C-alpha positions as CSV (number, residue, x, y, z in Angstrom):
1,M,26.3,36.9,18.0
2,N,24.1,39.3,19.8
3,A,20.3,38.7,20.5
4,S,19.2,40.9,17.7
5,S,21.5,39.0,15.2
6,E,20.3,35.6,16.6
7,S,16.7,36.6,16.1
8,A,17.3,37.9,12.5
9,R,19.1,34.5,11.7
10,A,16.1,32.5,13.1
11,N,13.6,34.6,11.0
12,R,15.7,34.4,7.8
13,L,14.8,31.6,5.4
14,A,17.0,28.5,5.8
15,I,17.4,28.5,2.2
16,E,19.1,32.0,2.5
17,G,21.2,31.0,5.4
18,G,18.9,31.2,8.3
19,T,18.3,28.6,11.0
20,P,15.9,25.7,9.8
21,V,12.7,25.0,11.8
22,R,13.8,21.5,12.2
23,T,16.7,19.1,11.3
24,A,15.1,15.7,12.0
25,P,13.4,14.2,9.0
26,L,9.6,13.7,9.1
27,P,8.3,10.2,9.2
28,W,8.1,8.0,6.1
29,E,4.8,8.7,4.2
30,L,3.8,5.0,4.3
31,P,0.4,5.2,6.3
32,G,-0.2,1.6,7.2
33,A,3.4,0.6,7.6
34,H,3.7,2.7,10.8
35,W,1.0,0.6,12.4
36,I,2.5,-2.8,11.7
37,G,2.8,-4.6,15.1
38,E,2.2,-7.5,17.1
39,E,-1.5,-7.9,15.7
40,E,0.1,-8.6,12.1
41,R,2.7,-10.9,13.5
42,E,0.2,-13.0,15.4
43,L,-2.1,-13.6,12.4
44,V,0.9,-14.2,10.1
45,D,2.2,-16.7,12.6
46,R,-1.0,-18.6,12.7
47,V,-0.9,-19.1,8.9
48,V,2.6,-20.2,9.0
49,K,2.2,-22.7,11.8
50,A,-0.7,-24.2,10.2
51,Q,1.3,-24.7,6.8
52,S,-1.6,-23.5,5.0
53,P,-0.9,-20.2,3.0
54,F,-3.3,-20.8,0.2
55,R,-6.6,-19.4,0.8
56,F,-8.9,-22.2,-0.7
57,Y,-7.6,-25.4,0.9
58,G,-4.6,-26.9,2.9
59,P,-3.8,-29.0,6.0
60,D,-5.3,-26.5,8.3
61,P,-6.8,-23.4,6.7
62,Q,-6.9,-20.4,8.8
63,H,-9.4,-18.4,6.6
64,M,-7.7,-15.1,6.8
65,V,-8.7,-13.8,3.3
66,E,-12.3,-15.0,4.0
67,T,-12.3,-13.2,7.3
68,L,-11.0,-9.9,5.7
69,E,-13.6,-10.1,3.0
70,K,-16.4,-10.6,5.5
71,E,-15.3,-7.9,7.7
72,W,-14.7,-5.6,4.9
73,R,-18.3,-6.2,3.6
74,E,-19.8,-5.6,7.1
75,R,-17.7,-2.5,7.8
76,F,-18.5,-0.6,4.4
77,G,-21.7,-2.1,3.3
78,H,-20.9,-4.1,0.4
79,R,-22.9,-7.0,-0.8
80,H,-19.6,-8.7,-2.2
81,A,-15.9,-8.2,-1.5
82,L,-13.0,-10.1,-3.0
83,A,-9.5,-9.9,-1.9
84,V,-6.9,-10.0,-4.8
85,S,-3.1,-9.9,-5.3
86,S,-2.8,-6.2,-6.1
87,G,-4.7,-3.0,-6.9
88,T,-3.5,-3.3,-10.4
89,A,-4.8,-6.7,-10.9
90,A,-8.1,-5.5,-9.4
91,L,-8.5,-2.9,-12.2
92,S,-8.0,-5.4,-15.0
93,I,-10.4,-7.8,-13.5
94,A,-12.9,-4.9,-13.0
95,L,-12.8,-4.0,-16.7
96,S,-12.9,-7.7,-17.9
97,A,-16.0,-8.2,-15.7
98,L,-17.7,-5.3,-17.5
99,Q,-16.6,-7.0,-20.9
100,V,-14.5,-4.1,-22.0
101,G,-12.5,-4.6,-25.1
102,P,-11.5,-3.5,-28.5
103,G,-13.8,-0.6,-30.0
104,D,-14.5,0.7,-26.5
105,E,-13.2,3.9,-24.7
106,V,-12.7,4.1,-21.0
107,L,-12.8,7.7,-19.8
108,I,-10.3,8.5,-17.1
109,A,-8.8,11.7,-15.7
110,G,-5.4,13.0,-16.5
111,Y,-4.3,13.0,-12.9
112,M,-4.2,9.3,-11.9
113,W,-1.7,6.4,-11.7
114,V,-0.1,4.5,-14.5
115,S,-1.8,1.3,-13.4
116,C,-5.1,2.8,-14.3
117,V,-4.1,3.4,-18.0
118,S,-2.2,0.2,-18.2
119,A,-5.3,-1.8,-17.3
120,I,-7.3,-0.1,-20.0
121,V,-4.7,-0.7,-22.7
122,R,-4.1,-4.4,-21.7
123,C,-7.9,-5.3,-22.1
124,G,-7.7,-3.8,-25.6
125,A,-9.7,-0.7,-25.0
126,I,-8.7,3.0,-25.7
127,P,-8.2,5.5,-22.8
128,R,-10.1,8.8,-23.3
129,L,-8.6,11.5,-21.2
130,V,-11.0,13.9,-19.1
131,D,-9.8,17.0,-17.4
132,I,-9.6,17.5,-13.6
133,D,-10.9,20.5,-11.4
134,A,-10.0,22.0,-8.1
135,T,-10.9,18.7,-6.4
136,F,-7.9,17.1,-8.3
137,C,-10.4,14.6,-9.5
138,M,-12.4,14.2,-12.7
139,D,-14.3,17.2,-13.8
140,P,-18.0,16.0,-14.6
141,D,-18.6,18.8,-17.2
142,D,-15.7,17.7,-19.2
143,L,-16.6,14.1,-18.7
144,E,-20.1,14.6,-20.1
145,A,-18.7,16.6,-23.1
146,K,-16.4,13.6,-24.0
147,I,-18.9,10.8,-23.9
148,N,-19.5,9.5,-27.3
149,P,-21.0,6.1,-28.8
150,R,-17.6,4.3,-28.1
151,S,-17.8,5.2,-24.4
152,R,-18.3,2.1,-22.3
153,V,-16.8,2.6,-18.8
154,I,-15.9,5.5,-16.5
155,L,-12.9,4.8,-14.5
156,L,-13.1,7.3,-11.5
157,V,-10.0,7.6,-9.5
158,H,-10.4,9.1,-6.0
159,M,-7.2,10.7,-6.0
160,S,-4.8,11.6,-3.1
161,G,-7.1,10.3,-0.4
162,A,-10.5,11.9,-1.2
163,P,-13.4,11.8,-3.7
164,G,-14.3,14.7,-6.0
165,H,-17.8,15.0,-7.6
166,V,-18.5,11.3,-7.2
167,R,-22.3,11.7,-6.9
168,R,-22.7,13.7,-10.0
169,I,-20.4,11.4,-12.0
170,A,-22.5,8.4,-10.8
171,E,-25.6,10.0,-12.1
172,I,-23.8,10.8,-15.5
173,A,-22.9,7.2,-15.8
174,K,-26.5,6.0,-15.2
175,K,-27.9,8.6,-17.6
176,H,-25.7,7.5,-20.4
177,G,-25.8,3.7,-19.7
178,L,-22.1,3.4,-18.8
179,G,-20.3,1.3,-16.3
180,L,-18.7,3.0,-13.5
181,I,-15.6,1.7,-11.6
182,E,-14.4,3.6,-8.7
183,D,-10.6,3.3,-8.1
184,C,-10.2,3.8,-4.5
185,A,-6.4,2.8,-4.3
186,Q,-5.5,6.0,-2.5
187,A,-8.7,6.5,-0.7
188,A,-9.5,3.3,1.5
189,G,-11.5,4.4,4.5
190,A,-12.6,7.7,2.8
191,S,-16.2,8.6,2.3
192,Q,-18.4,11.4,1.1
193,D,-21.5,12.6,3.1
194,G,-21.4,9.5,5.1
195,T,-21.3,6.9,2.2
196,P,-18.0,5.1,2.0
197,V,-16.0,5.3,-1.4
198,G,-16.8,2.1,-3.4
199,R,-20.5,2.5,-2.8
200,F,-21.2,4.8,-5.9
201,G,-20.4,2.6,-8.8
202,D,-20.8,-0.9,-10.3
203,I,-17.5,-2.0,-9.1
204,A,-14.7,-0.5,-7.0
205,T,-11.1,-1.5,-6.4
206,F,-8.6,-0.9,-3.5
207,S,-4.9,-1.4,-3.2
208,F,-2.9,-2.4,-0.1
209,Q,0.5,-1.8,-1.5
210,L,3.0,-0.2,0.7
211,N,2.1,3.4,0.1
212,K,-1.5,3.0,0.7
213,N,-3.6,3.7,3.8
214,M,-3.5,0.2,4.8
215,T,-0.9,-2.3,3.6
216,S,-0.1,-6.0,3.2
217,G,2.9,-5.1,1.1
218,D,0.9,-5.9,-2.0
219,G,-2.7,-6.7,-2.3
220,G,-6.1,-5.4,-3.1
221,M,-9.8,-5.6,-2.9
222,I,-12.7,-5.7,-5.4
223,V,-16.2,-4.8,-4.3
224,S,-19.6,-5.0,-6.0
225,D,-23.2,-5.2,-5.2
226,D,-24.1,-7.1,-8.5
227,D,-24.5,-10.7,-8.2
228,E,-23.8,-11.5,-11.9
229,L,-20.8,-9.2,-12.0
230,F,-19.4,-10.6,-8.9
231,R,-19.6,-14.2,-10.3
232,R,-17.4,-13.0,-13.2
233,I,-15.1,-11.2,-11.0
234,V,-14.4,-14.2,-8.7
235,A,-13.9,-16.5,-11.8
236,L,-11.6,-13.8,-13.5
237,H,-9.4,-13.3,-10.4
238,D,-8.8,-17.1,-10.3
239,L,-8.3,-19.4,-13.3
240,G,-11.5,-18.3,-15.1
241,Y,-13.7,-20.7,-13.5
242,A,-15.9,-21.1,-10.2
243,R,-14.8,-23.2,-7.3
244,N,-17.0,-25.7,-5.4
245,A,-17.5,-25.9,-1.6
246,A,-14.1,-27.9,-1.2
247,G,-12.3,-25.1,-3.1
248,R,-11.7,-27.1,-6.1
249,L,-12.3,-25.7,-9.7
250,D,-15.6,-26.4,-11.3
251,T,-15.5,-26.1,-15.0
252,S,-19.2,-27.2,-15.5
253,D,-20.7,-23.6,-15.0
254,E,-21.0,-22.3,-18.5
255,S,-21.5,-18.7,-17.3
256,C,-18.0,-19.0,-15.7
257,Q,-15.8,-20.4,-18.5
258,L,-13.4,-17.5,-18.9
259,W,-9.8,-16.7,-18.9
260,G,-8.6,-16.0,-15.4
261,M,-5.6,-13.9,-14.2
262,G,-4.3,-15.8,-11.3
263,A,-4.6,-12.9,-8.9
264,R,-5.6,-14.8,-5.8
265,M,-4.5,-13.2,-2.4
266,S,-2.6,-15.7,-0.3
267,D,-3.6,-16.3,3.2
268,L,-0.3,-14.8,4.4
269,A,-1.1,-11.4,2.7
270,G,-4.7,-11.9,4.0
271,A,-3.5,-12.2,7.6
272,M,-1.4,-8.9,7.2
273,A,-4.4,-7.1,5.4
274,L,-6.8,-8.3,8.0
275,A,-4.8,-6.9,11.0
276,Q,-4.2,-3.6,9.0
277,S,-7.9,-3.3,8.0
278,R,-9.0,-3.6,11.7
279,K,-6.6,-0.4,12.3
280,L,-7.8,1.5,9.1
281,S,-10.1,4.0,11.0
282,Q,-7.3,4.9,13.4
283,I,-4.8,5.3,10.4
284,T,-7.0,7.5,8.4
285,G,-8.1,9.4,11.5
286,A,-4.7,10.3,12.5
287,M,-3.9,11.6,9.1
288,R,-7.0,13.3,8.8
289,Q,-6.8,15.2,12.1
290,A,-3.2,16.2,11.5
291,K,-3.8,17.4,7.9
292,W,-6.8,19.4,8.7
293,K,-5.2,21.1,11.7
294,I,-2.4,22.2,9.4
295,R,-4.8,23.5,6.8
296,E,-6.9,25.5,9.2
297,A,-3.7,26.9,10.7
298,L,-2.6,28.2,7.3
299,S,-6.0,29.1,6.1
300,D,-5.4,32.9,6.4
301,I,-2.5,33.0,4.0
302,P,-3.8,34.5,0.9
303,D,-1.2,33.2,-1.4
304,L,-1.8,29.6,-0.5
305,T,-4.9,27.8,-2.2
306,F,-5.7,24.4,-1.0
307,R,-7.3,21.5,-3.0
308,T,-11.1,21.4,-2.8
309,V,-12.3,18.6,-0.6
310,A,-16.1,18.3,-0.8
311,D,-16.4,16.5,2.6
312,P,-13.4,17.0,5.0
313,A,-15.0,14.7,7.4
314,G,-14.8,11.9,4.8
315,D,-11.2,12.8,3.7
316,S,-8.8,9.9,4.4
317,G,-6.1,12.5,4.9
318,P,-2.7,11.1,3.4
319,F,-2.0,14.1,1.1
320,M,-2.3,18.0,1.5
321,I,-2.3,19.6,-1.9
322,T,-1.5,23.4,-2.2
323,T,-1.7,25.5,-5.4
324,F,0.3,28.8,-6.1
325,S,0.1,31.7,-8.4
326,D,2.7,30.3,-10.9
327,A,5.2,27.4,-11.4
328,E,8.2,29.5,-10.2
329,T,6.6,30.5,-6.9
330,C,5.6,26.8,-6.3
331,T,9.2,25.7,-6.9
332,R,10.6,28.3,-4.6
333,F,8.1,27.7,-2.0
334,V,8.8,23.8,-1.9
335,E,12.6,24.3,-2.0
336,A,12.4,26.7,1.0
337,L,10.1,24.3,2.9
338,R,12.6,21.4,2.5
339,A,15.5,23.8,3.6
340,E,13.5,24.4,6.7
341,G,13.4,20.6,7.4
342,I,10.0,19.7,6.0
343,R,11.2,16.6,4.3
344,G,11.3,12.9,5.0
345,P,14.1,10.4,5.3
346,E,16.5,9.7,2.4
347,G,14.4,8.1,-0.3
348,S,11.0,9.4,0.8
349,L,8.7,11.7,-1.2
350,S,7.3,13.6,1.4
351,C,7.3,17.3,0.1
352,L,7.6,18.0,-3.5
353,T,6.1,19.8,-6.4
354,M,3.6,18.2,-8.6
355,R,6.2,18.3,-11.4
356,E,8.1,15.7,-9.4
357,W,5.0,13.4,-9.2
358,G,5.9,11.5,-12.4
359,L,3.5,8.8,-13.5
360,H,0.5,10.3,-11.8
361,W,0.2,12.7,-14.8
362,Y,-0.8,11.5,-18.3
363,F,1.8,13.2,-20.3
364,N,4.5,11.7,-18.1
365,I,3.6,8.2,-19.0
366,P,5.7,7.4,-22.1
367,S,4.1,4.0,-22.9
368,L,0.8,6.1,-23.2
369,T,2.1,9.2,-25.1
370,N,4.0,6.9,-27.5
371,K,1.2,4.3,-27.8
372,R,3.5,1.5,-27.0
373,S,2.5,-2.2,-27.0
374,N,3.2,-5.4,-25.3
375,S,2.8,-7.3,-28.5
376,R,4.6,-7.2,-31.9
377,D,1.5,-6.2,-33.9
378,G,0.9,-3.0,-31.8
379,F,-2.2,-4.2,-30.1
380,P,-4.6,-2.4,-29.0
381,W,-3.7,0.6,-31.0
382,T,-3.6,-1.4,-34.3
383,H,-6.8,-3.3,-33.8
384,P,-9.4,-2.6,-36.5
385,A,-12.0,-1.8,-33.9
386,N,-9.6,0.9,-32.5
387,A,-8.9,2.8,-35.8
388,F,-10.4,5.8,-34.3
389,A,-7.6,5.9,-31.8
390,S,-5.2,7.2,-34.4
391,E,-6.6,10.5,-34.0
392,I,-6.1,10.6,-30.3
393,S,-3.1,12.3,-28.7
394,Y,-1.9,11.9,-25.1
395,D,0.7,14.6,-25.3
396,R,0.7,17.5,-22.9
397,G,-1.7,20.1,-23.9
398,N,-4.9,18.0,-24.3
399,L,-6.2,18.8,-20.7
400,P,-5.6,22.6,-19.8
401,V,-6.7,22.5,-16.1
402,C,-4.7,19.3,-15.4
403,D,-1.6,20.8,-17.2
404,D,-2.0,24.1,-15.2
405,L,-2.4,22.4,-11.7
406,H,0.6,20.3,-12.6
407,D,2.8,23.1,-13.0
408,R,1.9,25.2,-9.9
409,S,0.9,22.8,-7.2
410,A,2.7,21.0,-4.5
411,L,2.0,17.9,-2.4
412,L,2.9,17.2,1.2
413,T,2.3,13.7,2.5
414,I,0.8,13.4,5.9
415,A,2.4,10.6,7.7
416,S,0.0,8.6,9.9
417,K,2.4,8.9,13.1
418,L,3.0,12.7,13.0
419,T,3.6,13.9,16.5
420,G,2.2,17.2,17.8
421,D,5.7,18.7,17.4
422,D,5.7,17.6,13.7
423,V,2.6,19.2,13.1
424,D,3.6,22.5,14.7
425,D,6.9,22.5,12.8
426,I,5.0,21.9,9.5
427,I,2.7,24.9,10.3
428,L,5.6,27.2,11.4
429,A,7.8,26.3,8.4
430,H,4.9,27.1,6.0
431,R,4.1,30.4,7.8
432,K,7.9,31.3,7.9
433,V,8.3,30.4,4.1
434,A,5.1,32.5,3.3
435,N,6.3,35.3,5.3
436,G,9.7,35.3,3.6
437,L,8.5,34.9,0.1
438,F,5.1,36.8,0.0
439,N,5.8,39.8,2.2
440,R,8.9,41.3,0.7
């Protein structure tokens, strides 16, 4: 093959028989997992050697969870912080702390995660869907239009690593006397205009599951600045009661005689989370730097539209979202990127269309669209106080912007250990595919 033929083959899209930009897979999209090392091992080993994995008492407590909570408060400025067993449990605890139940509506955007809707339904309330906008987070105009006498709480999810119109939504919540829960599961370490996520609402929740910015395998955090709310949160996460100074249950406090969820974080998970939390700024800094280098390098391609991020400096960086003119173009672009080697190891979800993003979209959650129940009587849909829910549909077509962005958007995960060569390959592949598809 002569030089001209080799050049032509190199410039031809790999999906059409050309030479791919790269053949090695990109790193897994698990941000905190790449940073697990000796620091985590040392703290976990201390707990094991002390034979004291329970956070409240034991032969030689190491106070890992307690230290994690203390450092979290100090780092992000919260008055109270409580580590729990998962982000999903944190959501249920937050809703119960605000006394949400039958007859109440919780407003939530149609782009979220199944755990958010699950927590609403399990507490007996009804989800009220709100559309999104170019931030891929809740649209404040649609939110305000859907507030009604049954509205009790706004569950604001900071999707894909960055908050949307969080300040305006906090103002709307205050104006209408609604509780505001920030779900920061995908945005630990993010901020907006210098204020960390979790500081805008009444309660905020975080997740430390494996896919998140920092990880303890499973785990989470609940924060609040309200003393009375936090008393309920602590009791609810445990067995429904307060604990005394010795870590034993105190059933005498009438304000904390509740029904607990047994969602305590163990000191083993606390050790992992503590070590990871000390690396969080490095993890998010690496992702943010790589992501915005890629975005800036591709900013002159008119056919690529990027998600609106209100404050790039506060973006935690784990995802880059692009939007195309139509669904067909989006699919062709993503398939061509994968052929160029922009993909992760087998089993990872590093480069995909939003149509492959499953339970993040309201109409892809069959238990929601079919109004399923965990109980024989169909609760909460059949509860007399929720009779209004019979008129609510969760089928596709209820949120026009959400539906549209689902069809013609794509997502690239930004691994926390991308090398300079990885970043260059991602940029080159995007430019090559754009040139091959858009300039014909």
